[in-house]
C-alpha positions in Angstrom: -31.9 6.6 15.0 -28.2 5.9 14.5 -27.2 6.0 10.8 -25.5 2.7 11.0 -28.6 1.1 12.5 -30.5 2.4 9.5 -28.0 0.6 7.3 -28.5 -2.5 9.4 -32.3 -2.8 9.3 -32.7 -3.8 5.6 -30.1 -6.4 6.2 -32.2 -8.0 8.9 -34.5 -9.3 6.2 -31.6 -11.3 4.8 -30.9 -12.7 8.3 -34.6 -13.7 8.7 -34.6 -15.4 5.3 -31.4 -17.3 6.1 -32.7 -18.3 9.6 -35.9 -19.6 7.9 -33.8 -21.7 5.6 -31.8 -22.9 8.6 -34.9 -24.1 10.4 -36.1 -26.1 7.4 -32.7 -27.6 6.9 -32.3 -28.4 10.6 -35.6 -30.2 10.7 -34.7 -32.3 7.7 -31.4 -33.4 9.1 -32.5 -35.6 12.0 -29.6 -38.0 11.7 -26.5 -36.6 13.5 -24.0 -38.4 11.3 -25.7 -37.0 8.1 -25.8 -33.6 9.8 -22.1 -33.4 10.4 -21.2 -34.8 6.9 -22.7 -31.9 5.2 -21.2 -28.4 4.8 -21.8 -26.0 7.7 -23.7 -22.7 7.4 -23.7 -20.0 10.0 -25.6 -16.7 10.7 -24.7 -14.3 13.4 -26.9 -11.3 14.5 -26.2 -8.8 17.2 -25.6 -5.2 18.3 -22.5 -3.3 19.3 -21.9 0.1 20.9 -19.1 2.7 20.5 -18.4 4.7 23.7 -17.5 8.0 22.1 -16.8 9.9 18.9 -13.4 9.3 17.5 -11.1 9.9 14.5 -8.8 6.9 14.5 -10.5 3.8 15.8 -13.3 3.9 13.2 -11.2 5.5 10.4 -11.7 2.5 8.0 -14.8 0.8 9.5 -17.2 3.7 10.1 -17.2 3.1 13.9 -16.3 6.8 14.4 -19.5 8.0 16.1 -20.8 7.2 19.6 -23.9 5.0 19.4 -25.2 1.6 18.4 -24.2 -0.4 15.3 -25.7 -3.6 13.9 -23.7 -6.8 13.8 -24.5 -9.3 11.0 -22.3 -12.0 9.5 -23.5 -14.8 7.2 -21.9 -18.0 5.8 -24.4 -20.0 3.8 -23.1 -23.2 2.1 -25.0 -25.7 0.1 -24.0 -28.7 -2.2 -26.3 -30.2 -4.7 -25.6 -34.0 -4.5 -27.2 -34.7 -7.9 -25.3 -32.1 -9.9 -22.2 -31.7 -7.7 -22.5 -28.0 -7.7 -21.7 -25.7 -4.7 -23.6 -22.6 -3.7 -22.1 -20.2 -1.1 -23.1 -16.8 0.2 -20.9 -15.0 2.7 -21.2 -11.6 4.3 -18.9 -9.8 6.7 -19.5 -6.6 8.7 -22.8 -6.1 7.1 -23.8 -3.6 9.7 -20.7 -1.5 9.3 -19.5 0.8 6.6 -16.7 -1.6 5.5 -19.1 -4.4 4.6 -18.4 -7.3 2.3 -20.8 -9.6 0.5 -19.9 -12.5 -1.8 -22.0 -15.0 -3.8 -20.3 -18.0 -5.5 -21.7 -20.9 -7.6 -19.4 -23.6 -9.1 -18.9 -27.2 -10.0 -15.4 -28.3 -9.1 -13.3 -29.2 -12.1 -15.8 -27.8 -14.6 -17.1 -24.2 -14.2 -17.7 -21.5 -11.6 -18.6 -17.8 -11.2 -18.8 -15.3 -8.4 -20.1 -11.8 -7.6 -18.3 -9.9 -4.8 -19.3 -6.5 -3.4 -17.4 -4.5 -0.8 -17.2 -1.0 0.6 -14.1 0.7 2.0 -14.6 4.0 3.8 -11.9 6.4 4.9 -12.7 9.1 7.4 -10.1 11.8 7.5 -8.4 11.8 11.0 -8.3 15.6 11.1 -11.0 18.2 12.0 -11.3 21.1 9.5 -12.7 24.5 10.6 -13.0 26.8 7.6 -15.1 29.6 5.9 -14.6 27.8 2.6 -18.0 27.1 1.0 -18.8 24.5 -1.7 -16.8 21.7 -0.1 -17.3 18.5 -2.1 -18.3 20.4 -5.3 -16.4 21.7 -8.3 -16.9 25.4 -7.3 -15.5 26.4 -4.0 -15.4 30.0 -2.6 -12.6 31.1 -0.3 -14.3 33.0 2.6 -17.7 32.1 1.1 -19.2 31.3 4.5 -19.8 34.1 7.0 -18.8 32.0 9.9 -16.3 29.1 10.1 -17.9 25.7 9.9 -16.5 22.4 11.2 -16.0 19.5 8.7 -14.9 15.9 8.8 -13.9 14.8 5.3 -14.6 11.3 4.0 -14.1 9.1 1.0 -15.8 5.8 0.2 -15.0 3.1 -2.3 -17.8 0.8 -3.6 -16.2 -2.2 -5.3 -18.0 -4.7 -7.5 -16.1 -7.7 -8.8 -17.4 -10.4 -11.1 -15.4 -13.5 -12.1 -15.9 -16.6 -14.2 -13.8 -19.7 -14.9 -14.4 -22.7 -17.2 -12.4 -25.9 -17.8 -12.5 -26.1 -21.6 -10.7 -29.5 -21.7 -8.4 -31.6 -19.5 -5.5 -29.2 -20.0 -7.2 -26.0 -21.0 -8.7 -23.5 -18.6 -10.2 -20.0 -19.1 -10.6 -17.3 -16.4 -12.0 -13.8 -16.7 -12.5 -11.1 -14.0 -14.0 -7.7 -14.0 -13.7 -5.1 -11.2 -15.6 -1.8 -11.0 -14.5 0.6 -8.3 -16.5 3.8 -7.6 -14.8 6.4 -5.3 -16.7 9.4 -3.9 -16.1 12.0 -1.3 -13.6 14.8 -0.6 -10.1 15.0 0.8 -7.7 17.7 2.0 -6.2 19.8 -0.8 -5.1 23.3 -1.4 -2.9 25.8 -3.3 -0.1 28.0 -2.3 3.1 29.9 -3.1 5.9 31.2 -0.9 4.1 31.3 2.4 0.6 32.1 1.2 -1.7 29.1 1.4 -5.3 28.5 0.5 -7.4 25.6 1.9 -9.4 23.6 -0.7 -10.9 20.1 -1.0 -10.5 17.6 -3.8 -14.0 16.8 -5.0 -13.8 13.1 -5.8 -16.2 11.3 -8.2 -14.0 8.7 -9.9 -14.5 5.2 -11.4 -11.7 2.7 -12.0 -12.4 -0.4 -14.1 -10.2 -3.4 -14.6 -10.6 -6.5 -16.7 -8.3 -9.5 -16.6 -8.8 -12.5 -19.0 -6.4 -15.5 -19.0 -6.2 -18.7 -20.9 -4.1 -21.5 -19.2 -2.7 -24.5 -21.0 -1.0 -27.4 -19.1 0.7 -30.6 -20.1 3.2 -32.8 -18.3 6.2 -30.7 -19.4 4.7 -27.4 -20.6 2.6 -24.8 -18.8 1.4 -21.7 -20.7 -0.6 -18.7 -19.5 -1.6 -15.8 -21.7 -4.2 -13.1 -21.9 -5.2 -9.5 -21.6 -5.3 -7.0 -18.8 -6.9 -3.6 -19.2 -7.7 -0.6 -17.0 -9.7 2.6 -17.4 -10.0 5.6 -15.1 -12.8 8.1 -15.4 -13.0 11.3 -13.4 -16.4 13.0 -13.7 -14.9 16.2 -12.2 -12.1 17.5 -14.5 -11.8 21.1 -13.1 -12.1 22.9 -9.8 -13.2 26.5 -10.0 -11.8 28.5 -7.1 -13.7 31.8 -6.4 -11.7 34.4 -4.5 -8.2 33.1 -5.1 -5.6 35.7 -6.3 -2.4 33.8 -5.4 -1.1 33.7 -8.9 -2.3 33.9 -12.5 -4.7 31.1 -13.2 -5.2 30.2 -9.5 -8.9 30.5 -10.0 -9.0 27.2 -11.8 -7.3 23.9 -10.9 -7.2 20.8 -13.1 -8.2 17.5 -11.6 -6.8 14.0 -12.5 -7.7 13.3 -16.2 -9.3 10.2 -17.7 -6.8 7.5 -18.9 -6.6 3.9 -19.8 -4.1 1.1 -20.4 -4.1 -2.3 -22.3 -1.6 -5.1 -22.0 -1.2 -8.5 -23.7 1.0 -11.1 -22.0 2.2 -14.6 -22.4 4.2 -16.6 -19.8 5.3 -20.2 -19.7 7.4 -22.9 -18.0 9.0 -25.9 -19.7 10.5 -28.9 -18.0 13.5 -30.1 -20.1 14.0 -32.9 -17.4 13.1 -33.5 -13.8 16.0 -31.3 -12.8 16.1 -28.6 -15.5 13.3 -26.1 -16.1 13.0 -23.0 -18.2 10.6 -20.0 -17.9 9.7 -17.0 -20.0 7.4 -14.0 -20.1 6.4 -11.6 -22.9 4.3 -8.6 -22.5 3.3 -5.5 -24.5 1.3 -2.7 -23.1 0.0 0.8 -24.0 -1.1 3.5 -21.6 -2.9 6.6 -23.0 -4.3 9.9 -21.7 -6.1 12.0 -24.2 -8.8 13.9 -22.4 -9.4 17.4 -23.6 -7.9 20.2 -21.5 -10.5 21.7 -19.1 -9.3 25.2 -19.9 -8.2 26.8 -23.1 -4.6 26.0 -23.9 -2.0 28.5 -25.1 -2.4 29.7 -28.6 -1.3 27.1 -31.1 -1.2 24.3 -28.5 -3.1 21.0 -29.1 -6.5 20.6 -27.3 -5.3 17.5 -25.4 -2.0 16.0 -24.3 -2.4 12.9 -26.5 -0.2 11.1 -24.0 1.0 7.6 -24.9 3.5 5.2 -23.3 4.3 1.8 -24.9 5.9 -0.8 -22.7 7.6 -4.0 -23.9 8.8 -6.7 -21.5 10.9 -9.8 -22.3 12.0 -12.1 -19.6 13.7 -15.6 -19.6 15.0 -17.9 -16.9 16.6 -21.3 -16.4 16.9 -23.4 -13.2 18.8 -26.7 -13.0 20.2 -29.2 -10.5 23.1 -30.8 -12.2 24.1 -32.8 -9.1 22.1 -33.7 -6.0 24.1 -31.1 -4.0 24.2 -28.2 -6.5 21.4 -26.0 -7.7 21.7 -23.2 -10.3 19.4 -20.4 -11.4 19.7 -17.7 -14.1 17.3 -15.0 -15.2 17.4 -12.1 -17.6 14.9 -9.3 -18.0 14.5 -6.4 -20.4 11.8 -3.7 -20.2 11.5 -0.7 -22.6 9.2 2.1 -21.4 8.8 4.3 -24.6 7.1 7.6 -23.9 5.6 8.8 -27.2 3.8 11.8 -25.9 4.1 14.8 -28.2 6.3 17.6 -26.9 4.9 21.2 -27.0 5.7 24.5 -25.3 2.7 25.0 -23.1 4.1 27.8 -21.0 6.0 30.2 -23.3 6.2 32.8 -20.4 8.7 30.6 -18.6 11.0 30.5 -21.6 13.2 33.3 -20.3 17.0 33.4 -20.5 17.4 32.7 -16.7 14.7 30.1 -16.4 15.4 26.5 -15.5 12.3 25.4 -17.5 11.6 26.4 -21.1 7.9 25.6 -20.7 7.7 22.3 -22.6 6.4 19.0 -21.3 9.0 16.3 -20.7 8.8 12.7 -21.9 10.3 10.0 -19.8 11.9 7.0 -21.6 13.4 4.2 -19.4 15.1 1.1 -20.7 15.8 -1.5 -17.9 18.1 -4.5 -18.4 18.4 -6.9 -15.4 20.2 -10.2 -14.9 20.5 -12.7 -12.1 22.9 -15.6 -11.4 22.5 -17.8 -8.3 24.0 -21.0 -7.1 23.2 -23.1 -4.0 25.5 -26.0 -2.7 24.9 -28.4 0.1 28.1 -28.6 2.2 29.1 -31.2 4.8 27.7 -31.0 8.4 24.3 -29.9 7.1 25.5 -26.5 5.8 23.9 -25.0 2.7 25.7 -22.1 1.0 23.8 -19.9 -1.5 25.4 -17.1 -3.5 24.2 -14.8 -6.2 24.9 -11.7 -8.3 22.2 -9.3 -9.5 22.7 -6.6 -12.1 20.3 -3.8 -13.1 21.0 -1.1 -15.7 18.6 1.8 -16.4 18.9 4.2 -19.3 16.9 7.4 -19.4 16.4 10.2 -21.9 17.5 13.6 -20.7 15.6 16.9 -21.0 17.4 19.7 -22.8 16.9 22.2 -19.9 17.3 20.8 -16.4 16.5 22.3 -13.0 18.4 19.6 -11.1 21.4 17.4 -11.8 20.7 14.4 -14.0 22.4 11.3 -15.3 21.2 9.2 -18.2 22.4 5.8 -17.1 22.6 4.1 -13.7 23.8 0.6 -13.1 23.7 -1.4 -9.8 25.4 -4.6 -9.0 24.4 -6.7 -6.0 26.4 -9.6 -4.5 24.7 -11.8 -1.9 25.6 -14.8 0.1 23.6 -16.9 2.6 24.9 -19.7 4.9 22.1 -21.9 6.4 22.5 -24.8 8.8 20.5 -27.1 11.1 22.6 -26.4 14.2 20.8 -29.1 16.2 17.6 -31.1 16.1 15.8 -28.1 17.7 17.8 -25.1 16.3 18.2 -23.9 12.7 19.8 -20.6 11.6 20.8 -18.6 8.6 23.2 -15.7 8.0 22.9 -13.5 4.9 25.2 -10.8 3.6 24.2 -8.4 0.8 26.3 -5.7 -0.8 25.2 -3.5 -3.7 27.0 -0.7 -5.5 25.2 1.8 -7.7 27.1 4.1 -10.1 26.3 5.5 -13.6 27.2 7.9 -16.3 28.6 11.4 -15.7 26.1 13.8 -14.3 24.7 16.3 -16.8 25.1 19.8 -15.6 22.1 22.0 -14.8 21.6 24.6 -17.4 19.4 27.7 -17.8 17.5 28.3 -21.0 20.4 30.6 -22.2 22.9 27.8 -21.7 24.4 29.1 -18.5 25.6 26.5 -16.0 23.5 26.5 -12.9 24.0 24.9 -9.4 25.2 21.3 -9.7 25.9 20.2 -6.2 22.7 18.1 -5.5 21.8 14.8 -7.1 18.4 13.2 -6.9 18.5 10.3 -4.4 17.5 7.6 -6.9 20.4 8.7 -9.2 23.2 9.3 -6.7 26.1 6.9 -6.3 25.3 4.6 -3.5 26.9 1.7 -1.5 24.4 -0.5 0.4 25.3 -3.2 2.9 22.8 -5.5 4.5 23.1 -8.2 7.1 20.3 -10.7 8.1 20.4 -13.3 10.9 17.5 -15.7 11.5 17.1 -18.3 14.2 14.3 -20.8 14.7 14.4 -22.8 18.0 12.0 -25.5 19.1 13.4 -26.8 22.5 10.2 -28.7 23.3 7.2 -29.7 21.2 4.9 -27.0 22.6 7.4 -24.1 22.4 8.8 -22.4 19.3 10.9 -19.3 19.2 11.9 -17.2 16.1 14.5 -14.5 16.1 15.3 -12.1 13.1 17.9 -9.4 13.0 18.2 -7.1 10.0 20.7 -4.3 9.6 21.4 -2.1 6.5 23.5 1.0 5.7 23.5 3.3 2.7 26.3 5.6 1.9 25.9 8.2 -0.9 29.1 9.6 -2.5 30.2 11.5 -5.5 28.3 14.8 -5.1 27.8 17.2 -2.3 28.3 20.7 -1.1 31.8 21.4 -2.3 33.2 23.5 0.5 32.1 21.3 3.4 34.4 18.4 4.6 31.7 15.9 5.4 29.6 15.7 2.3 28.5 12.0 2.5 24.8 11.3 3.1 24.0 8.2 5.1 21.0 6.0 5.7 20.7 3.3 8.4 18.0 0.8 9.2 17.9 -1.9 11.9 15.0 -4.3 12.4 14.8 -6.8 15.3 12.0 -9.2 16.0 11.2 -11.9 18.4 8.3 -14.3 18.0 7.2 -16.9 20.7 4.4 -19.5 20.5 3.5 -21.9 23.3 0.9 -24.6 23.5 -0.1 -25.0 27.1 -2.4 -27.9 26.0 -4.3 -29.0 23.0 -7.0 -26.5 23.9 -4.9 -23.5 25.1 -2.3 -21.7 22.9 -0.4 -18.4 23.5 1.7 -16.2 21.4 4.0 -13.2 22.1 6.1 -11.0 19.8 8.2 -7.9 19.9 9.8 -5.9 17.1 12.0 -2.8 16.8 12.5 -0.7 13.7 15.1 2.1 13.7 15.5 4.1 10.4 17.6 7.2 10.0 19.0 9.5 7.3 21.8 12.1 7.5 22.1 14.8 4.9 23.6 18.2 4.2 22.0 21.1 2.4 22.7 24.7 1.4 19.9 27.2 1.6 19.4 29.8 -1.1 22.0 28.2 -3.4 22.3 30.0 -6.7 25.9 29.3 -7.7 27.8 26.1 -8.3 29.8 26.7 -5.0 28.0 27.1 -1.7 29.8 29.8 0.3 29.5 29.8 4.1 28.4 33.1 5.4 26.6 33.9 2.1 24.4 30.8 2.1 23.5 28.9 5.2 24.9 25.4 5.2 23.3 22.9 7.6 23.0 19.2 8.3 20.0 17.2 9.2 19.5 13.8 11.0 16.0 12.4 10.5 15.2 9.3 12.6 12.1 7.1 13.0 12.1 4.7 15.9 9.2 2.3 16.4 8.9 -0.6 18.8 5.8 -2.8 19.0 4.9 -5.8 21.2 1.9 -8.1 21.2 0.3 -10.9 23.3 -2.3 -13.4 22.1 -4.3 -16.2 23.8 -6.7 -18.8 22.4 -8.4 -21.1 24.9 -11.2 -23.7 24.6 -12.0 -24.0 28.3 -14.8 -26.5 27.9 -17.0 -28.0 25.2 -19.2 -24.8 25.4 -16.8 -22.0 26.2 -14.0 -20.5 24.0 -12.0 -17.4 24.8 -9.5 -15.2 22.8 -7.5 -12.2 23.8 -5.1 -9.9 21.9 -3.1 -7.0 23.2 -0.8 -4.8 21.1 1.1 -1.6 21.8 3.1 0.4 19.4 5.3 3.4 20.2 6.7 5.6 17.4 9.3 8.4 17.9 10.1 10.8 15.1 13.3 12.9 15.5 14.4 15.8 13.2 17.8 17.0 14.4 19.3 20.0 12.7 22.8 21.3 13.2 24.4 24.4 11.7 27.7 23.6 9.8 28.3 27.1 8.7 26.2 30.3 8.6 23.3 31.3 10.8 22.3 28.9 13.6 19.2 26.8 13.1 16.4 26.3 15.6 15.7 22.8 17.0 12.7 20.9 16.0 10.6 19.1 18.7 10.4 15.3 18.8 7.1 13.7 17.9 5.9 10.7 20.0 2.9 8.6 19.1 1.6 5.6 21.1 -1.3 3.3 20.1 -2.7 0.6 22.5 -5.2 -1.9 21.4 -6.9 -4.7 23.5 -9.4 -7.2 22.0 -11.3 -9.8 24.0 -13.8 -12.3 22.8 -15.9 -15.0 24.4 -18.0 -17.6 22.6 -20.5 -19.7 24.5 -22.5 -22.6 23.0 -26.1 -22.6 24.3 -26.8 -25.8 22.3 -24.9 -27.8 19.7 -26.0 -25.5 16.9 -26.4 -22.1 18.6 -24.7 -19.8 21.0 -23.7 -16.3 21.9 -20.5 -14.3 21.3 -19.4 -11.3 23.4 -16.7 -8.9 22.0 -14.8 -6.1 23.7 -12.3 -3.7 22.2 -10.3 -0.9 23.8 -8.3 1.5 21.7 -6.2 4.4 22.8 -4.3 6.8 20.5 -1.9 9.4 22.0 0.4 11.8 20.2 2.2 15.1 20.7 2.4 15.7 17.0 2.9 19.5 16.8 2.5 19.6 13.0 -1.3 19.2 13.5 -1.6 20.8 16.9 -2.4 24.2 15.5 -2.1 24.3 11.7 -3.4 27.7 10.4 -3.6 28.7 6.7 -2.9 32.3 5.6 -5.2 35.0 7.1 -6.5 35.8 3.6 -7.8 32.2 3.5 -10.3 33.1 6.3 -8.4 31.5 9.1 -8.8 27.8 8.2 -7.5 25.4 10.9 -6.8 21.7 10.5 -6.5 19.9 13.9 -6.5 16.4 15.4 -7.4 15.2 18.8 -4.1 14.2 20.4 -5.6 11.8 23.0 -8.4 9.5 21.8 -9.7 6.6 23.9 -12.6 4.4 22.7 -14.4 1.3 24.1 -16.5 -1.0 21.9 -18.6 -3.8 23.1 -20.7 -6.2 21.0 -23.1 -9.1 21.7 -24.3 -11.4 19.0 -26.3 -14.6 18.7 -25.1 -17.3 16.2 -26.9 -20.3 14.7 -25.3 -23.1 12.7 -27.0 -25.7 10.5 -26.0 -28.4 8.0 
């Protein structure tokens, strides 16, 4: 029997119970007016079939195997007229792996609580063939299986959420929520060094918990909200033992993510000084810690755990005002201090050599962020509205004493933006926005070796480099007739990075470009038939220059290879939708989407040895969904669903991926052409 059907059978008991309740309720509600004045409940039971095994269509639903699947959805709603309380039970996809079930009980304006359970699977889209044994456990042996076995890796999240709210008085409300997420399974992992790679899997057995408690206070002028937010992460697997790995010293053991937790207290508020002037503020203090004992013995004299700690303080204040009917003003200031108090120790003394770029100590990361905003909007004649603003962000960081890449302690970015909006006619409105930002900072700190020697300093991390960014946005909304509406949006952006590059090359500027165009159309053929259509294009590219094997501050053509790259992602997508109620009994819906993605990686040799071209990758996804709902009676009917999904790609990166021969010849492949049909039939029943 299909595994999904096994999951479905116990749920049929729930359907039977709900249907029994439905019959009793329907018999009691003889009067049609009374019937339709009460909340509606629905149960839907059926069966679906997937045409073939697949890796993409059912990646997050579990519909990845050919065969039958149970269809079960429930919406049960009841109101107690005497007490004014509501009882609801809702379930979605109860026959699939991505099922959801929620129970809620409340009295409006007084109290309420809920329990929510959901499952989220993820089936890895690649097929692994390997001789690795112990997959999914904390001891894995390279070449441990005599013959290669085929694996389809999977992770699953089980999420339980509980919430409670209570009105303590007319202006005081309390809310608390708890979330427990359990994640199990295995995913692609590995280890490697300079061309030698070993396939491994990450054995996942993790639990994440969150709690959020908030007290809200409201008066005519003042609103306050304060509370506590906490998280904890527990990993039951703290070490992976690798048998048969000789890549480097210590490669037989790999640490897994350690346990950690965080706590934050926060208070936010809004005060109305008048009907046109309002102030806001937010205060928060948080602490994140990670103090799990090291799974392996640390170096002599080192502490037994990291004792990691980060304290974060946040202060924010804002003011908005409308001094005249035509003028609106807004100001905001924000300060955040991320103080890393983790002790510093030399864990890898063997790296503390004269020519090393790392002295073997852990690095703390302190970041102080100061941000401000000023904005004004003014209503001009002829229905024009002009909005302008200035944003400023400054970030200060601590700097490690020994650096392997160029670094700067301070960056500051100023953004100027303006928008002109107008109702061009009774049927056409439009807006044009221009945004310019400039990022600079303190002088770059030179890369130094442990012995103080200056190292290569031609490359700056992308988030620290000087950058000019220009953005343009145009939006148009057109409603020529009552049934037709058209929306157009055009976005264009360009980044230019300056200040650092390969010194002997003329064109050292790195550029980034992005264009987004979208068209949305909606048309009502009648009150019962509506159609939609949309089309979008996204074009993103990045140009850069690099120098291979750079060991000196100057990149010398002929000695080191200098080359440029142009990476581009082009995606265009269109969709069609139709909703039609053809008669009192028959309703139809149809959705068609198609997406094409093109990834280009163009290389050109600027100096030195010529570079080989890289093939373009094309991916196309087509999806069609059809649904028909037919009412057999006023309170029951049938629904038929059909889905067609096709995934096509010439992605050569996963066409024949092989690990090192010493690994045992592991391959990780994907099916480049996947076509799946799904059809489902269900019976639904409604009652009041």
